[in-house]
C-alpha positions in Angstrom: 28.9 31.3 12.3 27.0 30.3 9.1 23.9 28.3 9.7 23.9 24.8 8.3 22.5 24.0 4.9 19.0 22.7 4.6 20.2 19.3 3.5 22.5 18.9 6.5 19.8 20.2 8.8 17.2 17.8 7.5 19.7 14.9 7.8 20.5 15.8 11.4 16.8 16.1 12.4 16.0 12.8 10.8 18.8 11.1 12.7 17.5 12.4 16.0 13.9 11.6 15.0 14.9 8.0 14.3 16.1 7.6 17.9 13.1 9.3 19.4 10.7 7.3 17.2 12.4 4.0 17.7 9.9 1.6 19.3 10.6 -0.3 22.5 8.6 -3.5 21.9 8.9 -6.1 19.1 5.3 -5.8 17.9 5.4 -2.5 15.9 4.6 -1.4 12.4 6.5 0.7 9.9 4.0 3.5 10.6 5.8 4.1 13.9 8.5 6.0 12.1 5.9 8.6 10.9 5.0 9.6 14.4 7.0 12.7 15.4 7.9 12.8 19.1 6.8 15.9 20.9 10.3 16.2 22.5 12.0 16.8 19.1 11.2 20.5 18.9 12.3 20.9 22.5 15.6 19.2 21.8 16.2 21.4 18.8 15.5 24.5 20.9 17.9 23.3 23.7 20.7 22.7 21.2 20.1 26.1 19.5 20.5 27.9 22.9 23.3 25.8 24.5 26.9 25.4 23.3 29.3 22.5 23.9 27.7 21.4 27.2 24.3 21.1 25.6 25.7 19.2 22.7 27.5 16.7 24.9 24.5 16.2 27.2 22.1 15.7 24.2 24.5 13.3 22.5 25.0 11.1 25.6 21.3 11.2 26.4 20.2 10.2 22.9 22.9 7.5 22.7 21.8 5.9 26.0 18.1 6.2 24.9 18.9 4.4 21.6 20.9 1.7 23.3 18.1 1.1 25.9 15.5 0.9 23.2 17.5 -1.5 21.0 18.2 -3.6 24.1 14.4 -3.7 24.8 13.7 -4.8 21.3 16.3 -7.6 21.4 15.3 -8.8 24.9 11.6 -8.6 24.0 12.2 -10.8 20.9 14.3 -13.4 22.9 12.9 -13.3 26.4 9.6 -11.6 26.0 10.4 -8.7 28.4 12.3 -5.4 28.4 16.0 -5.0 29.2 16.8 -4.0 32.8 20.4 -2.6 32.8 21.1 -3.2 36.5 20.0 -6.9 36.3 20.8 -7.9 32.7 24.2 -6.4 31.9 25.9 -9.5 33.3 24.0 -11.6 30.8 25.8 -10.2 27.8 28.8 -12.5 28.2 26.5 -15.6 28.7 24.6 -14.6 25.5 27.9 -14.5 23.5 28.8 -18.0 24.9 25.5 -19.4 23.8 25.9 -18.0 20.3 29.4 -19.4 20.1 28.2 -22.8 21.1 25.2 -22.8 18.7 26.6 -21.1 15.6 30.4 -21.1 16.2 32.9 -18.7 17.6 33.3 -16.7 14.3 29.5 -16.0 14.3 29.6 -14.9 18.0 32.6 -12.7 17.4 30.9 -11.2 14.4 27.7 -10.4 16.4 29.7 -8.9 19.3 31.8 -6.8 16.8 28.7 -5.7 15.0 27.1 -4.6 18.3 30.2 -2.6 19.2 30.3 -1.0 15.7 26.6 -0.2 15.9 27.1 1.5 19.3 30.1 3.4 18.1 28.4 4.5 14.9 25.4 5.7 16.9 27.6 7.8 19.1 29.4 9.3 16.1 26.2 10.0 14.2 24.4 11.6 17.1 27.4 13.8 17.9 27.4 15.0 14.3 23.6 15.6 14.3 23.7 17.4 17.6 26.5 19.5 16.3 24.6 20.5 13.2 21.6 21.6 15.3 23.9 23.4 17.8 24.9 25.7 14.9 21.4 27.2 15.1 21.9 30.2 17.3 19.3 32.7 18.7 20.9 35.4 16.5 19.9 33.3 13.5 16.3 33.7 14.6 14.9 33.2 11.2 16.5 29.8 10.8 15.5 28.7 14.4 12.0 29.9 14.0 11.5 28.3 10.7 12.9 24.9 11.9 10.8 25.0 15.1 7.7 26.0 13.1 8.1 23.1 10.7 8.6 20.6 13.6 5.7 22.0 15.5 3.4 21.5 12.5 4.7 17.9 12.1 4.1 17.2 15.8 0.5 18.5 15.5 -0.2 16.7 12.3 1.5 13.4 12.8 2.8 13.2 16.4 -0.4 13.1 18.4 0.3 9.4 18.8 4.0 9.8 18.8 6.4 8.2 21.4 6.8 9.9 24.8 10.5 9.5 25.3 10.5 11.6 28.5 7.9 9.3 30.1 9.9 6.3 28.8 13.1 7.5 30.5 11.2 8.3 33.7 9.7 4.8 33.6 13.1 3.2 33.3 14.4 5.2 36.3 11.3 4.2 38.3 11.8 0.6 37.4 15.4 0.7 38.6 14.3 2.2 41.9 11.5 -0.4 42.2 14.0 -3.2 41.6 16.1 -1.9 44.5 13.0 -1.9 46.7 12.0 -5.4 45.5 15.5 -6.6 46.4 15.1 -5.3 49.9 11.7 -7.1 50.2 13.3 -10.2 48.8 16.1 -10.2 51.4 13.5 -9.8 54.2 11.3 -12.6 52.7 14.3 -14.9 52.4 14.7 -14.9 56.1 11.1 -15.9 56.7 10.8 -19.7 56.1 7.7 -21.4 57.6 9.5 -24.8 57.3 12.7 -23.8 59.1 13.2 -26.4 61.8 10.0 -28.2 61.0 10.2 -32.0 61.9 9.4 -34.8 59.5 9.8 -32.9 56.3 9.8 -35.2 53.2 9.5 -38.1 55.7 6.8 -39.9 53.7 9.2 -40.4 50.7 10.8 -43.8 50.9 12.7 -43.7 47.6 14.8 -41.4 45.4 13.3 -38.1 44.1 14.5 -36.8 40.8 13.5 -33.3 39.7 13.8 -33.2 35.9 13.8 -29.8 34.2 13.0 -30.1 30.5 14.4 -27.2 28.5 11.9 -24.9 26.7 8.9 -27.1 27.6 5.9 -24.8 27.8 2.2 -24.5 27.4 2.5 -24.1 23.6 2.9 -27.9 23.4 -0.8 -28.1 24.4 -2.4 -25.1 22.9 -0.7 -24.3 19.6 -1.9 -26.7 17.0 1.5 -27.0 15.2 3.1 -28.3 18.4 0.1 -29.9 20.1 -0.5 -32.3 17.2 2.9 -33.9 17.9 3.5 -33.5 21.6 0.0 -34.5 22.8 0.2 -37.7 20.9 3.5 -38.4 22.5 2.1 -37.7 25.9 -1.0 -39.8 25.3 1.1 -42.8 24.3 3.3 -42.4 27.3 0.4 -42.1 29.6 -1.0 -45.4 28.4 2.3 -47.1 28.8 3.1 -45.7 32.2 -0.4 -46.5 33.4 -0.2 -50.0 32.2 3.1 -50.4 34.1 1.4 -49.3 37.4 2.6 -45.7 37.6 0.4 -42.9 38.7 0.6 -39.4 37.1 -0.6 -35.9 37.8 -0.1 -32.8 35.7 -0.7 -29.1 35.6 0.4 -25.8 34.3 2.9 -23.6 36.1 3.7 -19.8 35.8 7.4 -19.4 35.2 9.5 -16.3 36.1 11.2 -16.2 32.7 10.6 -17.0 29.0 12.9 -17.8 26.2 16.0 -18.3 28.4 17.7 -17.8 31.8 16.7 -21.3 33.0 18.6 -20.8 36.2 15.9 -18.2 37.3 13.3 -21.0 37.2 15.6 -23.4 39.0 16.2 -20.9 41.8 12.5 -20.0 42.0 11.5 -23.7 42.3 14.2 -24.4 44.9 13.9 -21.3 47.0 10.1 -20.8 47.0 10.6 -17.1 46.1 10.0 -15.4 42.8 13.4 -14.9 41.1 12.8 -13.2 37.8 16.0 -11.4 37.1 19.7 -11.7 37.6 19.8 -9.2 40.5 17.3 -11.2 42.5 19.2 -14.4 41.6 22.4 -13.0 43.1 20.5 -11.7 46.1 18.9 -15.1 46.9 22.3 -16.8 46.6 23.8 -14.4 49.1 20.8 -14.5 51.5 21.4 -17.9 53.1 17.8 -18.9 52.3 17.3 -22.6 52.8 15.7 -24.1 49.6 14.2 -27.4 48.8 17.5 -29.2 48.5 18.7 -27.9 51.9 15.6 -29.3 53.5 16.1 -32.6 51.6 19.7 -32.8 52.9 18.4 -32.3 56.5 15.8 -35.0 55.9 18.6 -37.5 55.2 18.7 -37.4 51.4 21.9 -37.1 49.3 21.5 -34.0 47.1 23.0 -33.6 43.7 22.7 -31.5 40.5 23.2 -33.1 37.1 24.0 -30.2 34.8 25.2 -31.1 31.3 25.2 -27.4 30.2 27.7 -26.4 32.9 31.2 -26.3 31.3 32.8 -23.9 33.7 33.2 -23.7 37.5 29.8 -23.2 39.2 30.5 -22.0 42.8 27.0 -20.9 43.5 25.8 -24.5 43.4 26.7 -24.9 47.1 24.4 -22.0 48.0 21.5 -24.0 46.4 22.0 -27.0 48.7 23.7 -29.5 46.5 26.2 -32.0 48.0 27.5 -33.1 44.6 27.6 -31.4 41.2 27.9 -33.4 38.0 28.8 -30.9 35.3 29.3 -31.8 31.6 32.8 -33.1 32.1 31.8 -35.3 35.0 29.1 -37.3 33.1 31.5 -39.5 31.0 30.3 -38.3 27.6 33.0 -38.8 24.9 30.8 -38.3 21.9 30.5 -35.3 19.7 28.4 -32.3 20.9 25.1 -31.4 19.2 26.3 -27.8 18.6 25.7 -25.9 21.9 24.1 -29.0 23.5 26.9 -31.0 25.1 25.1 -34.4 25.1 21.7 -36.0 24.4 19.2 -36.1 27.1 19.1 -39.9 27.1 22.8 -40.0 27.9 22.3 -37.5 30.8 19.6 -39.6 32.3 21.6 -42.8 31.9 24.6 -41.1 33.6 22.4 -40.1 36.5 21.6 -43.7 37.1 25.2 -44.8 36.6 26.8 -42.2 38.8 24.2 -41.5 41.5 21.7 -44.4 41.7 21.5 -48.1 42.2 24.5 -48.4 44.6 23.5 -50.4 47.7 23.8 -48.9 51.1 23.6 -45.3 50.0 21.0 -42.9 51.4 18.1 -41.9 49.3 18.8 -39.4 46.5 17.2 -36.0 45.9 18.6 -34.7 42.6 18.0 -32.0 40.1 18.6 -33.1 36.5 18.6 -30.5 33.8 18.0 -31.7 30.2 19.2 -29.6 27.3 18.5 -31.4 24.0 15.5 -29.1 23.6 17.7 -26.0 23.9 18.3 -23.8 20.9 19.5 -24.2 18.2 17.6 -27.5 18.0 20.0 -28.8 15.4 20.5 -31.7 15.0 17.9 -33.7 16.9 19.0 -37.0 18.5 16.9 -40.2 18.5 16.4 -42.7 21.3 18.7 -45.7 21.3 18.8 -49.0 23.3 19.7 -47.8 26.8 22.2 -50.6 27.1 24.2 -49.5 24.0 25.0 -45.9 25.0 28.5 -46.6 26.3 30.6 -43.4 26.5 28.3 -41.6 24.0 30.3 -42.1 20.8 27.3 -44.1 19.5 25.6 -40.7 19.0 28.4 -39.3 16.7 26.6 -39.9 13.4 23.6 -38.0 14.7 25.6 -35.1 16.0 26.8 -34.2 12.5 23.6 -35.0 10.6 21.5 -32.5 8.7 22.0 -28.8 8.0 24.0 -26.7 10.4 22.2 -24.0 12.5 23.3 -21.1 10.2 21.4 -22.8 7.4 18.3 -23.8 9.4 17.9 -20.5 11.1 17.5 -18.6 7.9 13.9 -19.9 7.8 11.6 -19.3 10.8 9.4 -22.2 9.8 12.3 -24.6 9.8 13.4 -23.4 13.3 9.9 -24.1 14.7 9.9 -27.5 13.1 13.3 -28.3 14.7 12.1 -27.0 18.1 9.0 -29.3 17.8 11.2 -32.3 17.0 13.8 -31.6 19.7 11.2 -31.2 22.4 9.5 -34.3 21.3 12.8 -36.2 21.7 13.2 -34.8 25.2 9.7 -35.9 26.2 10.2 -39.3 24.8 13.5 -39.6 26.7 11.9 -38.7 30.0 8.9 -40.9 29.6 11.1 -43.9 28.4 13.3 -43.3 31.5 10.2 -43.4 33.8 9.0 -46.6 32.1 12.5 -48.2 32.4 12.2 -47.8 36.2 8.5 -48.7 36.6 9.3 -51.9 38.6 10.9 -49.8 41.4 10.1 -46.2 40.5 11.6 -43.0 41.9 9.3 -40.1 42.4 9.8 -38.0 39.3 9.0 -34.3 39.3 9.2 -33.3 35.7 9.0 -29.5 35.0 9.4 -27.3 32.1 11.9 -24.5 32.9 10.3 -21.9 30.7 8.3 -21.4 27.5 10.4 -20.9 24.3 10.9 -17.4 23.0 7.6 -15.9 21.8 8.6 -15.9 18.1 9.3 -19.7 18.4 6.5 -20.8 20.8 3.9 -18.7 19.1 2.5 -18.2 22.6 3.4 -15.2 24.7 2.4 -16.7 28.1 5.3 -17.6 30.4 3.7 -20.9 31.4 5.3 -24.3 31.7 4.2 -27.8 32.5 4.5 -30.0 35.7 4.2 -33.8 35.8 4.4 -35.9 38.9 5.2 -39.6 38.0 5.7 -42.4 40.5 4.0 -44.7 42.9 0.3 -43.9 43.5 0.6 -43.4 47.3 3.2 -40.6 46.7 1.6 -39.0 43.7 -1.7 -38.9 45.4 -0.2 -36.8 48.2 -0.3 -34.0 45.6 -4.0 -34.3 45.1 -4.7 -31.0 46.7 -2.4 -29.0 44.4 -5.1 -28.7 41.7 -3.3 -31.1 39.3 -5.2 -33.4 36.9 -4.7 -37.1 36.7 -2.6 -38.2 33.8 0.0 -36.3 31.6 -2.4 -33.9 29.9 -3.9 -31.1 32.2 -7.1 -29.4 31.1 -6.8 -26.0 29.5 -8.9 -24.3 32.1 -7.1 -25.7 35.1 -5.4 -23.7 37.8 -1.9 -22.3 36.9 0.4 -22.7 39.8 3.1 -20.0 40.4 6.5 -21.8 40.3 7.5 -20.2 43.6 4.7 -22.2 45.4 6.1 -25.6 44.4 8.8 -25.8 47.1 6.2 -25.2 49.9 3.7 -27.6 48.3 6.3 -30.3 48.2 7.5 -29.8 51.7 4.0 -29.6 53.0 2.6 -32.6 51.1 5.4 -35.2 51.6 6.0 -34.8 55.3 4.8 -37.4 57.8 1.0 -37.3 57.8 -2.0 -38.2 55.7 -2.7 -37.2 52.1 -5.6 -35.0 51.0 -8.4 -37.6 51.1 -10.9 -35.2 49.5 -9.2 -35.3 46.1 -9.6 -38.2 43.7 -6.9 -40.8 43.5 -5.0 -41.4 40.3 
């Protein structure tokens, strides 16, 4: 067998080097490609000694390594964390759906097709490259020695800081094993509920409770000047209006289990009182029978409901979360045009909550989760607040829904994307605060919570921290005085950051029958 030409040999080595040198985190520089991995000479030697079996094993191993690294890069850019195959593979379909809703079905199909072509092209290219190197045989000792000598020199000269792919693979395997161990621990923890059977839970609450999740509302609204200049002013104005109307407020920062997406992980963490930071743990908690906040609210005599304008398909797991009634997008009465992926503006969602769940005499108190989505990507176009009495069936929003540039134009410019995010979140904050003011005469207890920080490239803040506001009558809001929350809507930057999985137990422990924490200042 004739040895390969130097040009084909060089091309094959560069192809394999590209996989081995491929970074795993979004923050990397072009110089990363110059670092030669120490495993490259080893791989060449293995291919030179083994025949078809070695070529197949090397191709499959390199292909899986490349896909894992590319998935890590994509997930790191969007969600700020690596890709965990066992937990994240089910998310691929959801991601395609979000793309279709935001940028249209053709764009989603193009992205999916491009991903498949890339995966297929990688497999073909690596099969060819491994085949070229497999033609180096021990009997062509001169060729093999020359190639290995060159690679060894490169490793010594450039690769002292090169990637350690073996360690990376071992780490991924260890992470998978750890995830399985964590799931076993989660199942055990789900059975241990200190509030199971406790009397008087939530008995101090004499009115409706509405938990409002605000999409992509995170700490960057307070600490990043580009966002804080707008959002802090909105909160200051709202604080003054709500205070003048007699409402009390407390606020603080919360550590969320996710960033950039997967809002349902935060919803489940909040409700269950357990840390749910990936899809595997989410499925496990649904199957565990764990009684969450809404189960306890139901037992305390509340009606429980979930208002979910982003849900457009059957949602069977809702029953496991403790909801008596689920109002999905089709149930809210919106007949206007969608705002790309966003099915309806937040103001309409809040108005529908009142119309369908509240204000009907003779009904038990309501304990509801309302998920707002106007501040969900692609943030184009941005609604504006209207007279609450003019919303009708939502067609009054139609002109707004088709205004401005479409997402595929806006998203070509990162600065425009951040601007749109700032405006969309400002709209959501105004809608929530206006809703609270609208009910100031007979206020519900509002628990307003950001589900997660926006993706790091948008938020310009890598911390997975969100915001919590309690708004309502002073006697109830002051029961949370021991949580470490500050009075008003703007928490101090050096205040305590509450883990989101603590909130369930804090609510159950603070709003039962009994006195409030008298040591803390009243708001």
